[in-house]
Backbone and ligand atoms as CSV (ligand in chain L), in Angstrom:
chain,resi,resn,atom,element,x,y,z
A,1,UNK,N,N,-35.002,17.390,14.610
A,1,UNK,CA,C,-33.925,18.287,14.158
A,1,UNK,C,C,-34.496,19.691,13.948
A,2,UNK,N,N,-33.849,20.688,14.484
A,2,UNK,CA,C,-34.395,22.031,14.326
A,2,UNK,C,C,-34.080,22.619,12.951
A,3,UNK,N,N,-34.713,23.730,12.649
A,3,UNK,CA,C,-34.618,24.331,11.322
A,3,UNK,C,C,-33.201,24.707,10.936
A,4,UNK,N,N,-32.450,25.179,11.904
A,4,UNK,CA,C,-31.087,25.598,11.606
A,4,UNK,C,C,-30.224,24.388,11.211
A,5,UNK,N,N,-30.432,23.246,11.867
A,5,UNK,CA,C,-29.690,22.036,11.502
A,5,UNK,C,C,-30.053,21.591,10.078
A,6,UNK,N,N,-31.340,21.743,9.742
A,6,UNK,CA,C,-31.785,21.380,8.394
A,6,UNK,C,C,-31.060,22.250,7.359
A,7,UNK,N,N,-30.875,23.519,7.704
A,7,UNK,CA,C,-30.178,24.426,6.797
A,7,UNK,C,C,-28.702,24.014,6.684
A,8,UNK,N,N,-28.113,23.634,7.825
A,8,UNK,CA,C,-26.708,23.227,7.821
A,8,UNK,C,C,-26.516,21.930,7.033
A,9,UNK,N,N,-27.540,21.062,7.058
A,9,UNK,CA,C,-27.456,19.835,6.278
A,9,UNK,C,C,-27.334,20.171,4.788
A,10,UNK,N,N,-28.122,21.169,4.375
A,10,UNK,CA,C,-28.037,21.602,2.976
A,10,UNK,C,C,-26.662,22.162,2.651
A,11,UNK,N,N,-26.133,22.941,3.577
A,11,UNK,CA,C,-24.788,23.508,3.390
A,11,UNK,C,C,-23.784,22.370,3.219
A,12,UNK,N,N,-23.887,21.363,4.083
A,12,UNK,CA,C,-22.961,20.226,4.037
A,12,UNK,C,C,-23.114,19.444,2.728
A,13,UNK,N,N,-24.347,19.238,2.313
A,13,UNK,CA,C,-24.589,18.470,1.084
A,13,UNK,C,C,-24.064,19.212,-0.141
A,14,UNK,N,N,-24.263,20.540,-0.163
A,14,UNK,CA,C,-23.751,21.330,-1.285
A,14,UNK,C,C,-22.226,21.289,-1.324
A,15,UNK,N,N,-21.628,21.407,-0.146
A,15,UNK,CA,C,-20.167,21.383,-0.036
A,15,UNK,C,C,-19.632,20.010,-0.481
A,16,UNK,N,N,-20.343,18.956,-0.110
A,16,UNK,CA,C,-19.945,17.602,-0.494
A,16,UNK,C,C,-19.927,17.465,-2.020
A,17,UNK,N,N,-20.980,17.965,-2.658
A,17,UNK,CA,C,-21.071,17.916,-4.116
A,17,UNK,C,C,-19.901,18.671,-4.756
A,18,UNK,N,N,-19.626,19.842,-4.197
A,18,UNK,CA,C,-18.548,20.700,-4.707
A,18,UNK,C,C,-17.187,19.994,-4.572
A,19,UNK,N,N,-16.949,19.414,-3.396
A,19,UNK,CA,C,-15.653,18.771,-3.147
A,19,UNK,C,C,-15.489,17.519,-4.002
A,20,UNK,N,N,-16.573,16.788,-4.200
A,20,UNK,CA,C,-16.486,15.583,-5.021
A,20,UNK,C,C,-16.147,15.935,-6.461
A,21,UNK,N,N,-16.734,17.038,-6.945
A,21,UNK,CA,C,-16.427,17.497,-8.306
A,21,UNK,C,C,-14.958,17.890,-8.397
A,22,UNK,N,N,-14.464,18.562,-7.354
A,22,UNK,CA,C,-13.063,18.986,-7.357
A,22,UNK,C,C,-12.138,17.766,-7.361
A,23,UNK,N,N,-12.525,16.781,-6.554
A,23,UNK,CA,C,-11.722,15.561,-6.460
A,23,UNK,C,C,-11.687,14.832,-7.804
A,24,UNK,N,N,-12.825,14.797,-8.489
A,24,UNK,CA,C,-12.889,14.170,-9.809
A,24,UNK,C,C,-11.939,14.871,-10.774
A,25,UNK,N,N,-11.896,16.197,-10.707
A,25,UNK,CA,C,-11.003,16.960,-11.574
A,25,UNK,C,C,-9.540,16.659,-11.262
A,26,UNK,N,N,-9.224,16.571,-9.983
A,26,UNK,CA,C,-7.848,16.267,-9.580
A,26,UNK,C,C,-7.458,14.890,-10.100
A,27,UNK,N,N,-8.352,13.924,-9.971
A,27,UNK,CA,C,-8.075,12.561,-10.436
A,27,UNK,C,C,-7.843,12.545,-11.937
A,28,UNK,N,N,-8.672,13.287,-12.655
A,28,UNK,CA,C,-8.540,13.378,-14.106
A,28,UNK,C,C,-7.167,13.925,-14.472
A,29,UNK,N,N,-6.792,14.972,-13.765
A,29,UNK,CA,C,-5.518,15.633,-13.999
A,29,UNK,C,C,-4.356,14.671,-13.754
A,30,UNK,N,N,-4.428,13.914,-12.679
A,30,UNK,CA,C,-3.372,12.963,-12.336
A,30,UNK,C,C,-3.282,11.881,-13.406
A,31,UNK,N,N,-4.423,11.421,-13.900
A,31,UNK,CA,C,-4.445,10.390,-14.937
A,31,UNK,C,C,-3.796,10.903,-16.224
A,32,UNK,N,N,-4.104,12.159,-16.566
A,32,UNK,CA,C,-3.517,12.741,-17.775
A,32,UNK,C,C,-2.007,12.835,-17.652
A,33,UNK,N,N,-1.534,13.201,-16.455
A,33,UNK,CA,C,-0.104,13.333,-16.239
A,33,UNK,C,C,0.591,11.989,-16.357
A,34,UNK,N,N,-0.082,10.937,-15.920
A,34,UNK,CA,C,0.504,9.604,-15.981
A,34,UNK,C,C,0.737,9.183,-17.429
A,35,UNK,N,N,-0.055,9.749,-18.332
A,35,UNK,CA,C,0.084,9.420,-19.743
A,35,UNK,C,C,1.085,10.321,-20.472
A,36,UNK,N,N,1.486,11.406,-19.823
A,36,UNK,CA,C,2.443,12.313,-20.447
A,36,UNK,C,C,3.817,11.655,-20.504
A,37,UNK,N,N,4.683,12.152,-21.398
A,37,UNK,CA,C,6.002,11.524,-21.497
A,37,UNK,C,C,6.893,11.969,-20.338
A,38,UNK,N,N,8.000,11.231,-20.129
A,38,UNK,CA,C,8.725,11.369,-18.872
A,38,UNK,C,C,9.314,12.758,-18.639
A,39,UNK,N,N,9.757,13.447,-19.713
A,39,UNK,CA,C,10.370,14.763,-19.527
A,39,UNK,C,C,9.334,15.773,-19.020
A,40,UNK,N,N,8.140,15.659,-19.560
A,40,UNK,CA,C,7.065,16.524,-19.095
A,40,UNK,C,C,6.741,16.228,-17.637
A,41,UNK,N,N,6.788,14.958,-17.329
A,41,UNK,CA,C,6.458,14.559,-15.950
A,41,UNK,C,C,7.438,15.174,-14.964
A,42,UNK,N,N,8.731,15.216,-15.365
A,42,UNK,CA,C,9.734,15.787,-14.475
A,42,UNK,C,C,9.432,17.256,-14.205
A,43,UNK,N,N,9.029,17.947,-15.275
A,43,UNK,CA,C,8.720,19.375,-15.116
A,43,UNK,C,C,7.497,19.589,-14.253
A,44,UNK,N,N,6.629,18.632,-14.279
A,44,UNK,CA,C,5.363,18.835,-13.581
A,44,UNK,C,C,5.346,18.213,-12.196
A,45,UNK,N,N,6.522,17.715,-11.787
A,45,UNK,CA,C,6.546,17.039,-10.497
A,45,UNK,C,C,6.139,17.985,-9.360
A,46,UNK,N,N,6.607,19.228,-9.476
A,46,UNK,CA,C,6.263,20.206,-8.442
A,46,UNK,C,C,4.758,20.443,-8.392
A,47,UNK,N,N,4.168,20.557,-9.557
A,47,UNK,CA,C,2.715,20.739,-9.625
A,47,UNK,C,C,1.993,19.562,-8.987
A,48,UNK,N,N,2.538,18.365,-9.233
A,48,UNK,CA,C,1.924,17.168,-8.682
A,48,UNK,C,C,1.849,17.234,-7.165
A,49,UNK,N,N,2.935,17.746,-6.573
A,49,UNK,CA,C,2.950,17.820,-5.114
A,49,UNK,C,C,1.861,18.757,-4.618
A,50,UNK,N,N,1.685,19.853,-5.327
A,50,UNK,CA,C,0.615,20.786,-4.964
A,50,UNK,C,C,-0.730,20.098,-5.117
A,51,UNK,N,N,-0.898,19.371,-6.230
A,51,UNK,CA,C,-2.161,18.670,-6.470
A,51,UNK,C,C,-2.411,17.615,-5.405
A,52,UNK,N,N,-1.346,16.907,-4.989
A,52,UNK,CA,C,-1.497,15.901,-3.938
A,52,UNK,C,C,-1.993,16.532,-2.655
A,53,UNK,N,N,-1.367,17.657,-2.301
A,53,UNK,CA,C,-1.755,18.336,-1.066
A,53,UNK,C,C,-3.211,18.776,-1.151
A,54,UNK,N,N,-3.568,19.306,-2.298
A,54,UNK,CA,C,-4.941,19.748,-2.529
A,54,UNK,C,C,-5.903,18.561,-2.437
A,55,UNK,N,N,-5.491,17.440,-3.026
A,55,UNK,CA,C,-6.310,16.239,-2.995
A,55,UNK,C,C,-6.517,15.741,-1.584
A,56,UNK,N,N,-5.424,15.715,-0.803
A,56,UNK,CA,C,-5.528,15.241,0.579
A,56,UNK,C,C,-6.445,16.125,1.401
A,57,UNK,N,N,-6.285,17.425,1.190
A,57,UNK,CA,C,-7.117,18.385,1.906
A,57,UNK,C,C,-8.592,18.155,1.585
A,58,UNK,N,N,-8.849,17.962,0.295
A,58,UNK,CA,C,-10.223,17.746,-0.154
A,58,UNK,C,C,-10.784,16.465,0.439
A,59,UNK,N,N,-9.976,15.386,0.411
A,59,UNK,CA,C,-10.427,14.104,0.960
A,59,UNK,C,C,-10.707,14.238,2.453
A,60,UNK,N,N,-9.820,14.927,3.163
A,60,UNK,CA,C,-10.023,15.127,4.604
A,60,UNK,C,C,-11.331,15.836,4.891
A,61,UNK,N,N,-11.563,16.926,4.154
A,61,UNK,CA,C,-12.775,17.690,4.410
A,61,UNK,C,C,-14.012,16.864,4.064
A,62,UNK,N,N,-13.912,16.106,2.952
A,62,UNK,CA,C,-15.038,15.251,2.557
A,62,UNK,C,C,-15.368,14.247,3.658
A,63,UNK,N,N,-14.320,13.656,4.233
A,63,UNK,CA,C,-14.544,12.664,5.291
A,63,UNK,C,C,-15.245,13.293,6.485
A,64,UNK,N,N,-14.825,14.516,6.827
A,64,UNK,CA,C,-15.465,15.231,7.940
A,64,UNK,C,C,-16.936,15.472,7.634
A,65,UNK,N,N,-17.202,15.830,6.375
A,65,UNK,CA,C,-18.580,16.123,5.974
A,65,UNK,C,C,-19.434,14.858,6.031
A,66,UNK,N,N,-18.882,13.743,5.539
A,66,UNK,CA,C,-19.626,12.480,5.607
A,66,UNK,C,C,-19.947,12.119,7.050
A,67,UNK,N,N,-18.970,12.303,7.936
A,67,UNK,CA,C,-19.185,11.987,9.346
A,67,UNK,C,C,-20.266,12.873,9.938
A,68,UNK,N,N,-20.224,14.166,9.582
A,68,UNK,CA,C,-21.228,15.102,10.101
A,68,UNK,C,C,-22.627,14.706,9.630
A,69,UNK,N,N,-22.733,14.317,8.352
A,69,UNK,CA,C,-24.046,13.911,7.823
A,69,UNK,C,C,-24.524,12.633,8.507
A,70,UNK,N,N,-23.594,11.741,8.817
A,70,UNK,CA,C,-23.948,10.517,9.562
A,70,UNK,C,C,-24.469,10.872,10.945
A,71,UNK,N,N,-23.770,11.823,11.587
A,71,UNK,CA,C,-24.214,12.234,12.926
A,71,UNK,C,C,-25.613,12.843,12.848
A,72,UNK,N,N,-25.907,13.552,11.762
A,72,UNK,CA,C,-27.255,14.108,11.589
A,72,UNK,C,C,-28.280,12.987,11.496
A,73,UNK,N,N,-27.953,11.954,10.718
A,73,UNK,CA,C,-28.877,10.827,10.568
A,73,UNK,C,C,-29.094,10.128,11.902
A,74,UNK,N,N,-28.073,10.090,12.730
A,74,UNK,CA,C,-28.163,9.409,14.023
A,74,UNK,C,C,-28.656,10.330,15.138
A,75,UNK,N,N,-29.042,11.546,14.760
A,75,UNK,CA,C,-29.473,12.542,15.750
A,75,UNK,C,C,-28.377,12.853,16.759
A,76,UNK,N,N,-27.151,12.795,16.321
A,76,UNK,CA,C,-26.040,13.101,17.220
A,76,UNK,C,C,-25.326,14.382,16.801
A,77,UNK,N,N,-25.876,15.013,15.777
A,77,UNK,CA,C,-25.259,16.241,15.281
A,77,UNK,C,C,-25.367,17.339,16.331
A,78,UNK,N,N,-24.273,18.081,16.510
A,78,UNK,CA,C,-24.284,19.174,17.492
A,78,UNK,C,C,-23.883,18.712,18.873
A,79,UNK,N,N,-23.590,17.393,18.996
A,79,UNK,CA,C,-23.118,16.859,20.274
A,79,UNK,C,C,-21.625,16.570,20.119
A,80,UNK,N,N,-20.828,17.096,21.022
A,80,UNK,CA,C,-19.377,16.939,20.936
A,80,UNK,C,C,-18.994,15.457,21.027
A,81,UNK,N,N,-18.183,14.984,20.067
A,81,UNK,CA,C,-17.776,13.580,20.076
A,81,UNK,C,C,-16.687,13.342,21.115
A,82,UNK,N,N,-16.165,14.435,21.689
A,82,UNK,CA,C,-15.137,14.301,22.717
A,82,UNK,C,C,-15.744,14.172,24.107
A,83,UNK,N,N,-16.562,15.163,24.485
A,83,UNK,CA,C,-17.044,15.214,25.873
A,83,UNK,C,C,-18.553,14.987,25.984
A,84,UNK,N,N,-19.257,14.912,24.850
A,84,UNK,CA,C,-20.700,14.703,24.900
A,84,UNK,C,C,-21.483,15.975,25.181
A,85,UNK,N,N,-20.774,17.078,25.284
A,85,UNK,CA,C,-21.439,18.368,25.501
A,85,UNK,C,C,-21.994,18.915,24.197
A,86,UNK,N,N,-22.574,20.069,24.299
A,86,UNK,CA,C,-23.185,20.676,23.124
A,86,UNK,C,C,-22.130,21.429,22.320
A,87,UNK,N,N,-22.168,21.277,21.005
A,87,UNK,CA,C,-21.339,22.118,20.137
A,87,UNK,C,C,-22.183,23.347,19.809
A,88,UNK,N,N,-21.743,24.537,20.216
A,88,UNK,CA,C,-22.576,25.731,20.021
A,88,UNK,C,C,-22.918,25.947,18.548
A,89,UNK,N,N,-24.140,26.408,18.320
A,89,UNK,CA,C,-24.622,26.643,16.963
A,89,UNK,C,C,-23.709,27.619,16.216
A,90,UNK,N,N,-23.210,28.626,16.939
A,90,UNK,CA,C,-22.332,29.621,16.311
A,90,UNK,C,C,-21.099,28.937,15.719
A,91,UNK,N,N,-20.592,27.903,16.390
A,91,UNK,CA,C,-19.429,27.165,15.890
A,91,UNK,C,C,-19.813,26.342,14.662
A,92,UNK,N,N,-20.984,25.717,14.716
A,92,UNK,CA,C,-21.439,24.897,13.590
A,92,UNK,C,C,-21.694,25.747,12.354
A,93,UNK,N,N,-22.123,26.988,12.573
A,93,UNK,CA,C,-22.396,27.859,11.435
A,93,UNK,C,C,-21.101,28.238,10.723
A,94,UNK,N,N,-20.016,28.327,11.482
A,94,UNK,CA,C,-18.721,28.639,10.885
A,94,UNK,C,C,-18.113,27.377,10.282
A,95,UNK,N,N,-18.267,26.259,10.990
A,95,UNK,CA,C,-17.661,24.994,10.576
A,95,UNK,C,C,-18.714,23.901,10.712
A,96,UNK,N,N,-19.578,23.737,9.690
A,96,UNK,CA,C,-20.741,22.847,9.828
A,96,UNK,C,C,-20.369,21.388,10.126
A,97,UNK,N,N,-19.141,20.987,9.801
A,97,UNK,CA,C,-18.758,19.589,10.046
A,97,UNK,C,C,-18.050,19.400,11.377
A,98,UNK,N,N,-18.016,20.453,12.196
A,98,UNK,CA,C,-17.331,20.355,13.484
A,98,UNK,C,C,-17.941,19.242,14.339
A,99,UNK,N,N,-17.103,18.345,14.825
A,99,UNK,CA,C,-17.588,17.265,15.675
A,99,UNK,C,C,-17.191,17.463,17.125
A,100,UNK,N,N,-16.413,18.510,17.367
A,100,UNK,CA,C,-15.919,18.763,18.715
A,100,UNK,C,C,-16.310,20.167,19.162
A,101,UNK,N,N,-16.537,20.318,20.468
A,101,UNK,CA,C,-16.751,21.661,20.989
A,101,UNK,C,C,-15.408,22.394,21.005
A,102,UNK,N,N,-15.434,23.680,21.275
A,102,UNK,CA,C,-14.205,24.472,21.218
A,102,UNK,C,C,-13.152,23.931,22.194
A,103,UNK,N,N,-13.586,23.591,23.405
A,103,UNK,CA,C,-12.645,23.105,24.421
A,103,UNK,C,C,-11.940,21.837,23.969
A,104,UNK,N,N,-12.701,20.869,23.448
A,104,UNK,CA,C,-12.124,19.592,23.017
A,104,UNK,C,C,-11.229,19.807,21.794
A,105,UNK,N,N,-11.666,20.676,20.874
A,105,UNK,CA,C,-10.870,20.945,19.679
A,105,UNK,C,C,-9.525,21.537,20.066
A,106,UNK,N,N,-9.538,22.447,21.029
A,106,UNK,CA,C,-8.285,23.058,21.472
A,106,UNK,C,C,-7.408,22.036,22.172
A,107,UNK,N,N,-8.036,21.172,22.967
A,107,UNK,CA,C,-7.292,20.138,23.685
A,107,UNK,C,C,-6.596,19.187,22.703
A,108,UNK,N,N,-7.229,18.978,21.523
A,108,UNK,CA,C,-6.644,18.086,20.524
A,108,UNK,C,C,-5.808,18.844,19.503
A,109,UNK,N,N,-5.642,20.119,19.734
A,109,UNK,CA,C,-4.814,20.930,18.853
A,109,UNK,C,C,-5.398,21.138,17.476
A,110,UNK,N,N,-6.713,21.195,17.359
A,110,UNK,CA,C,-7.355,21.404,16.057
A,110,UNK,C,C,-7.873,22.826,15.911
L,1,ZN,ZN,ZN,-16.183,18.623,23.950
């Protein structure tokens, strides 16, 4: 693994830690709301939807990060999971968990 990939691994690991902490906070918040009385819950329903969306987004990104770290362990990081071509370093620097090259990502509408 080259030096730049090692640096990206650190970026991914730091991001993973950050997202997990955020997810823990969201879970805590949801648990507290479940204990609130029903009138409060009605008022906070809108907030819940925002929190759900935030939670889903966080879970999605976490899953991508886990997959990227797995690909690093398997020495498959930087190889497009769509076509087997190279994912350019410039793309990985912007999106370290990218598993697809630009062409494949566009083809899949991502
Ligand atoms: Zn590709």
